[in-house]
N, C-alpha and C positions, 0 to 999 in steps of 0.2 A: 781711656774714652769709653762710653758705654756702649754697648753692640746695638749697629742698626736694630730698630725692632722688626718681628716678624711680619710681612706684607701680607695683606688681606683684603678681600675682595667682596663688593656689594652683591647685594640677592640679585641685582640685574645682568652685572658682569658675568656671576656662575651661572646664570641660562644663559647667556651667549656660549660661557667655555665647556658646557654639558649638553646644552640641547635640551635640559629639563626643561619645564613649564616651572614658574612662582610657584604655582598650585599645586604643582607634583613634589618638589623640592621642601615645601612645610608639609605636605600629608607626610612625607617618607622622614622626618626630621620629628612631626608630633607623634604619629602613629607608632613608627617602626624603631625611633631611636637612631637611625642609618648615620646621622652626624650630629655634632653638637655645636652649631659654630659659637662665635663670642658674640656678644653684647656690649652695645657704646651706652654711655650715661642714658641716651635717650631710648634705651632697648632695638637700637635697630642692629639685624643682624649682620657680622663681619664674618667670612669667610675664611678659613686660612688656607695655604696652599696643601696640605694634606686633607682636609676638605672635600676641595675638587678634585684632587686623582680619586677620592673613595667615590665621589659621586658617579664620575668617569667609569670608573671599574662597575659599580653596584648597575649603572646603565646598560652596561654590555653584559654583564651577567642578567639581566632581565628580559632584552634583547634576545640572550640565545634560551629562552622560554624560562626560565627559574621565575617563580613568584617572589614579589620582595620581600614578604614576610617572610622568606626560607631564608632568603641571604644577607638581609639587614645587618646582620649583628656578626657577619663572619668576618676572619682575619681577611687582610689585603693581598696575600699569598694565595688564600682557598678562594676567593673571590673572581683572580686571574684563572686559575683551574676551572671554577664553573664557566665562565663567559666562552669556555673550549670546547667546555663539555655539554649539550641540548641533551637536556632531560628527555625521554621515551617520552611521549606524549600522545595520547592515544587519538587518533580522528573523533570528533563527534559523531553521535549514530543520526547520520543524515539517514540511512535507509528507515529505519524505526518512525521518524519522523513522514517521511515519504508515504512508506505505509500507510501511516494513521490520515495522511492529506487525501490520497487515493480512495480511502474508507468512506472519507468526509467527515470521519471522527474530530473534531472542532475540537473536543474537550481533554483529545490524548494527545494530538499536536499541540494545544496551547500548555498542558502539561511537559513535555519535553521541551519544547521551546523553554521554559520557565526554567526547568532542571540546566540546562546549557548556560543559561543567562546567571542564575546564582553560581555557575561554577566560574567563567569565565569573567565574569564582569562585563560593564558594558560595551569597550571598543572591542575586546577582544571578542565577544559574542558577534556583533555587527562584522567583523571581517573573518572569523572562521566559521562562523555558522549562518547566520545571516546571509551572508553574498553567496556562498558557495550552493547554499540552498537555493537559493532564486535561479541562479544560473542552471544546477539541475532542473528546476521546475520546467523551468523554460526550455530546455532541450527536451524532456519528454513530453511536453506539452506540443512542442514542433513535429514529433514525432510520432505523434497520437499515441503515447505510453500515460498519459495523463490527461483528462478533462478539463474542459474550461471553468467548470465549479471547482474544482479541486484548484486550479491555479488560482482562482480568485479568492480560496479562501486563508492560500498560504500568503499573498498579500495582505488580507485583510488582517490576520495574526500578528506579521511582524509588525504591519503599520500600528497597532494597538500597543504592540509591546516596544518598539523602539520608541512609539511617541511617548509613552510613559519615563522615558529616560531623559528628557529634555528638560530637568532642571537646574535653574541657574543658581550656583551658590553664593554667598550671603556676597564675596568679596566680586565675585564677576559682575552683580548686578552693577555696579557701578561703575563697567566701563563697556564703550559703546558697543551695541549689537553688531553684530555678524548674521546677514541675511540671506539666507539658503531657498533655492528654487529651482526651476528649471529655464530653458529657452521657450518662447511659445513654439507650440505644437509638441514640443516633449512631453507627453504624460506620464512614464517611468518616474515615479518619484522616488520608490526606495534609496535609492542609490543616495541622493543629494539628504534624506532622511538620516541614513545613516553617518554621515561625513556629518550633520550635524550634532550625533551623540558624541560623536568622538572630541568637537569641539566642546562639547560640555562636558568630557571626561576630563580635556586638557585645563577645563578652569577659563574657557573663553565662556561667553552670553550670546548663545545660538538665537536665531528666531528663524521657526522654519514658516514659511508663506505659503505652501502647496507647489503643484506643478503647473505648468503651462502658464506663467507671466508672461502678459504683454510688458515692452521696454518700458513705456510711460508710466505704469504702475507701478515697475520695479524703482524706477527714478523717484516717485511719489514717496514711497516705503522709506528710500533713503534718505529724502530730504526731510521725512516727518520724524523719522528714527534717528536719525543724525546718524546712522551707521556709517560703519569704518571699514566694511567688505561686503561685497556682493558675490555667494559663490554659487555655482550652478553644475548642478548633477546634468549629465549627457549620456543616455543611452543608447537608443538608436537615432541617427538624426543624418541627414543630406550634408555632409561636410560643406559646400558651399553656401547654402541657408545657415549654417550654425556660424562660420566664420562671419557670414555677414550680420548674424546677429547678434554677435559679440561685438564686432564694430560700432554698430548702433546702440548697443547700451555701453559701450565705454564713453561713446559721444555723449551720452544723457547724462549722466553722474559724473559728480566733480573729481577733478582730476588725485585730490586726497584720498578716495576709496579706492580700495584695490577693488581687483575683479579677481575672483580664482573661479579656474576649471577643473573637473576633474570626470572621472567616469570613461567606460569604453568608449564611448562615440566620439570622443575627442581625443583619445591618445592618440594617434597620428596626424593630427593637424597641425600646421602650421599656426600659432593662434598669432592675433592681431595686436599691435603692442599695444604694451599696456594691460595683457591676460597673463597670469602667470597658474601655469601647467602645478596640478595637486595631485600626487601620485599613491598617497597614502597617507595612514593615518599616523603615520611618523611624522609625515611631512604636515599634518595639518598641525601638530603638536609642535611644532616648531617656529611655525606661521605664529599658533596663538600666542607662547611665549614673547615672539619678537615684538607683538601688537600690544601686549603687557607692556612690555618694557618700554616703546615708543609713549604709550599714555602715560607714564611714569614721569618719564622725562619731558613732556610737555606739560605735566600738572606741578613742577617743579621749575 
């Protein structure tokens, strides 16, 4: 009696098992040869158990700070070692950027930010440079160590850089949009913009609507664009007002549309039913992967 064939997994199943998005899985396979899945006669990917385990190890190594380009072809034993050994990772030179901002030297600040973006990629640039830079700029402005013009320059440069990263891949163009904005009265938009960049990097289809959008306008945009998600960034806001606004928005959009909330202004709140807290870029990547899986299930 012939042995049972080795079990294999679909792309959607591997997304669930590894926490990696379909976009990332394809990129790791195509660019780095991280795994070589089987193919059916129709060209569909089928992943073996060993492929799934390797992808899990690769994700752990990348999470520890190792670039995928450095670890993609390593033996599994070395991958496990790398996952436990985070490489020395120097902090981005925020002091140099802050000095340029203090001198209102837009060209130098833009050059330094561009270097960090090239070195880190979109998502890590947003989390390791843009976010801590904004926090430090805000702290120095509040203490009087940085002028208003410097604070505005920082926001303007980051808005331009991050906005340029919102490019939708060809595959993502077929998926339902994820709308990014801020609640009514919330004018701090860069947190939502950074989350939109992370969504694009994860293979989603973000559409950034700008800040301070009334509930009715958000609901109209959902209907017009057929959005799957509304994502709100919250920086500083009265908790009671935010909960009221979230409840109003939840009632105004269809039940099928997810409502994501992120940012320091909402971190400690008890969110209304039907609102999901999104803590970081890793959580965004997982949610984008689940959306893609749900969309593929609907289409079949």
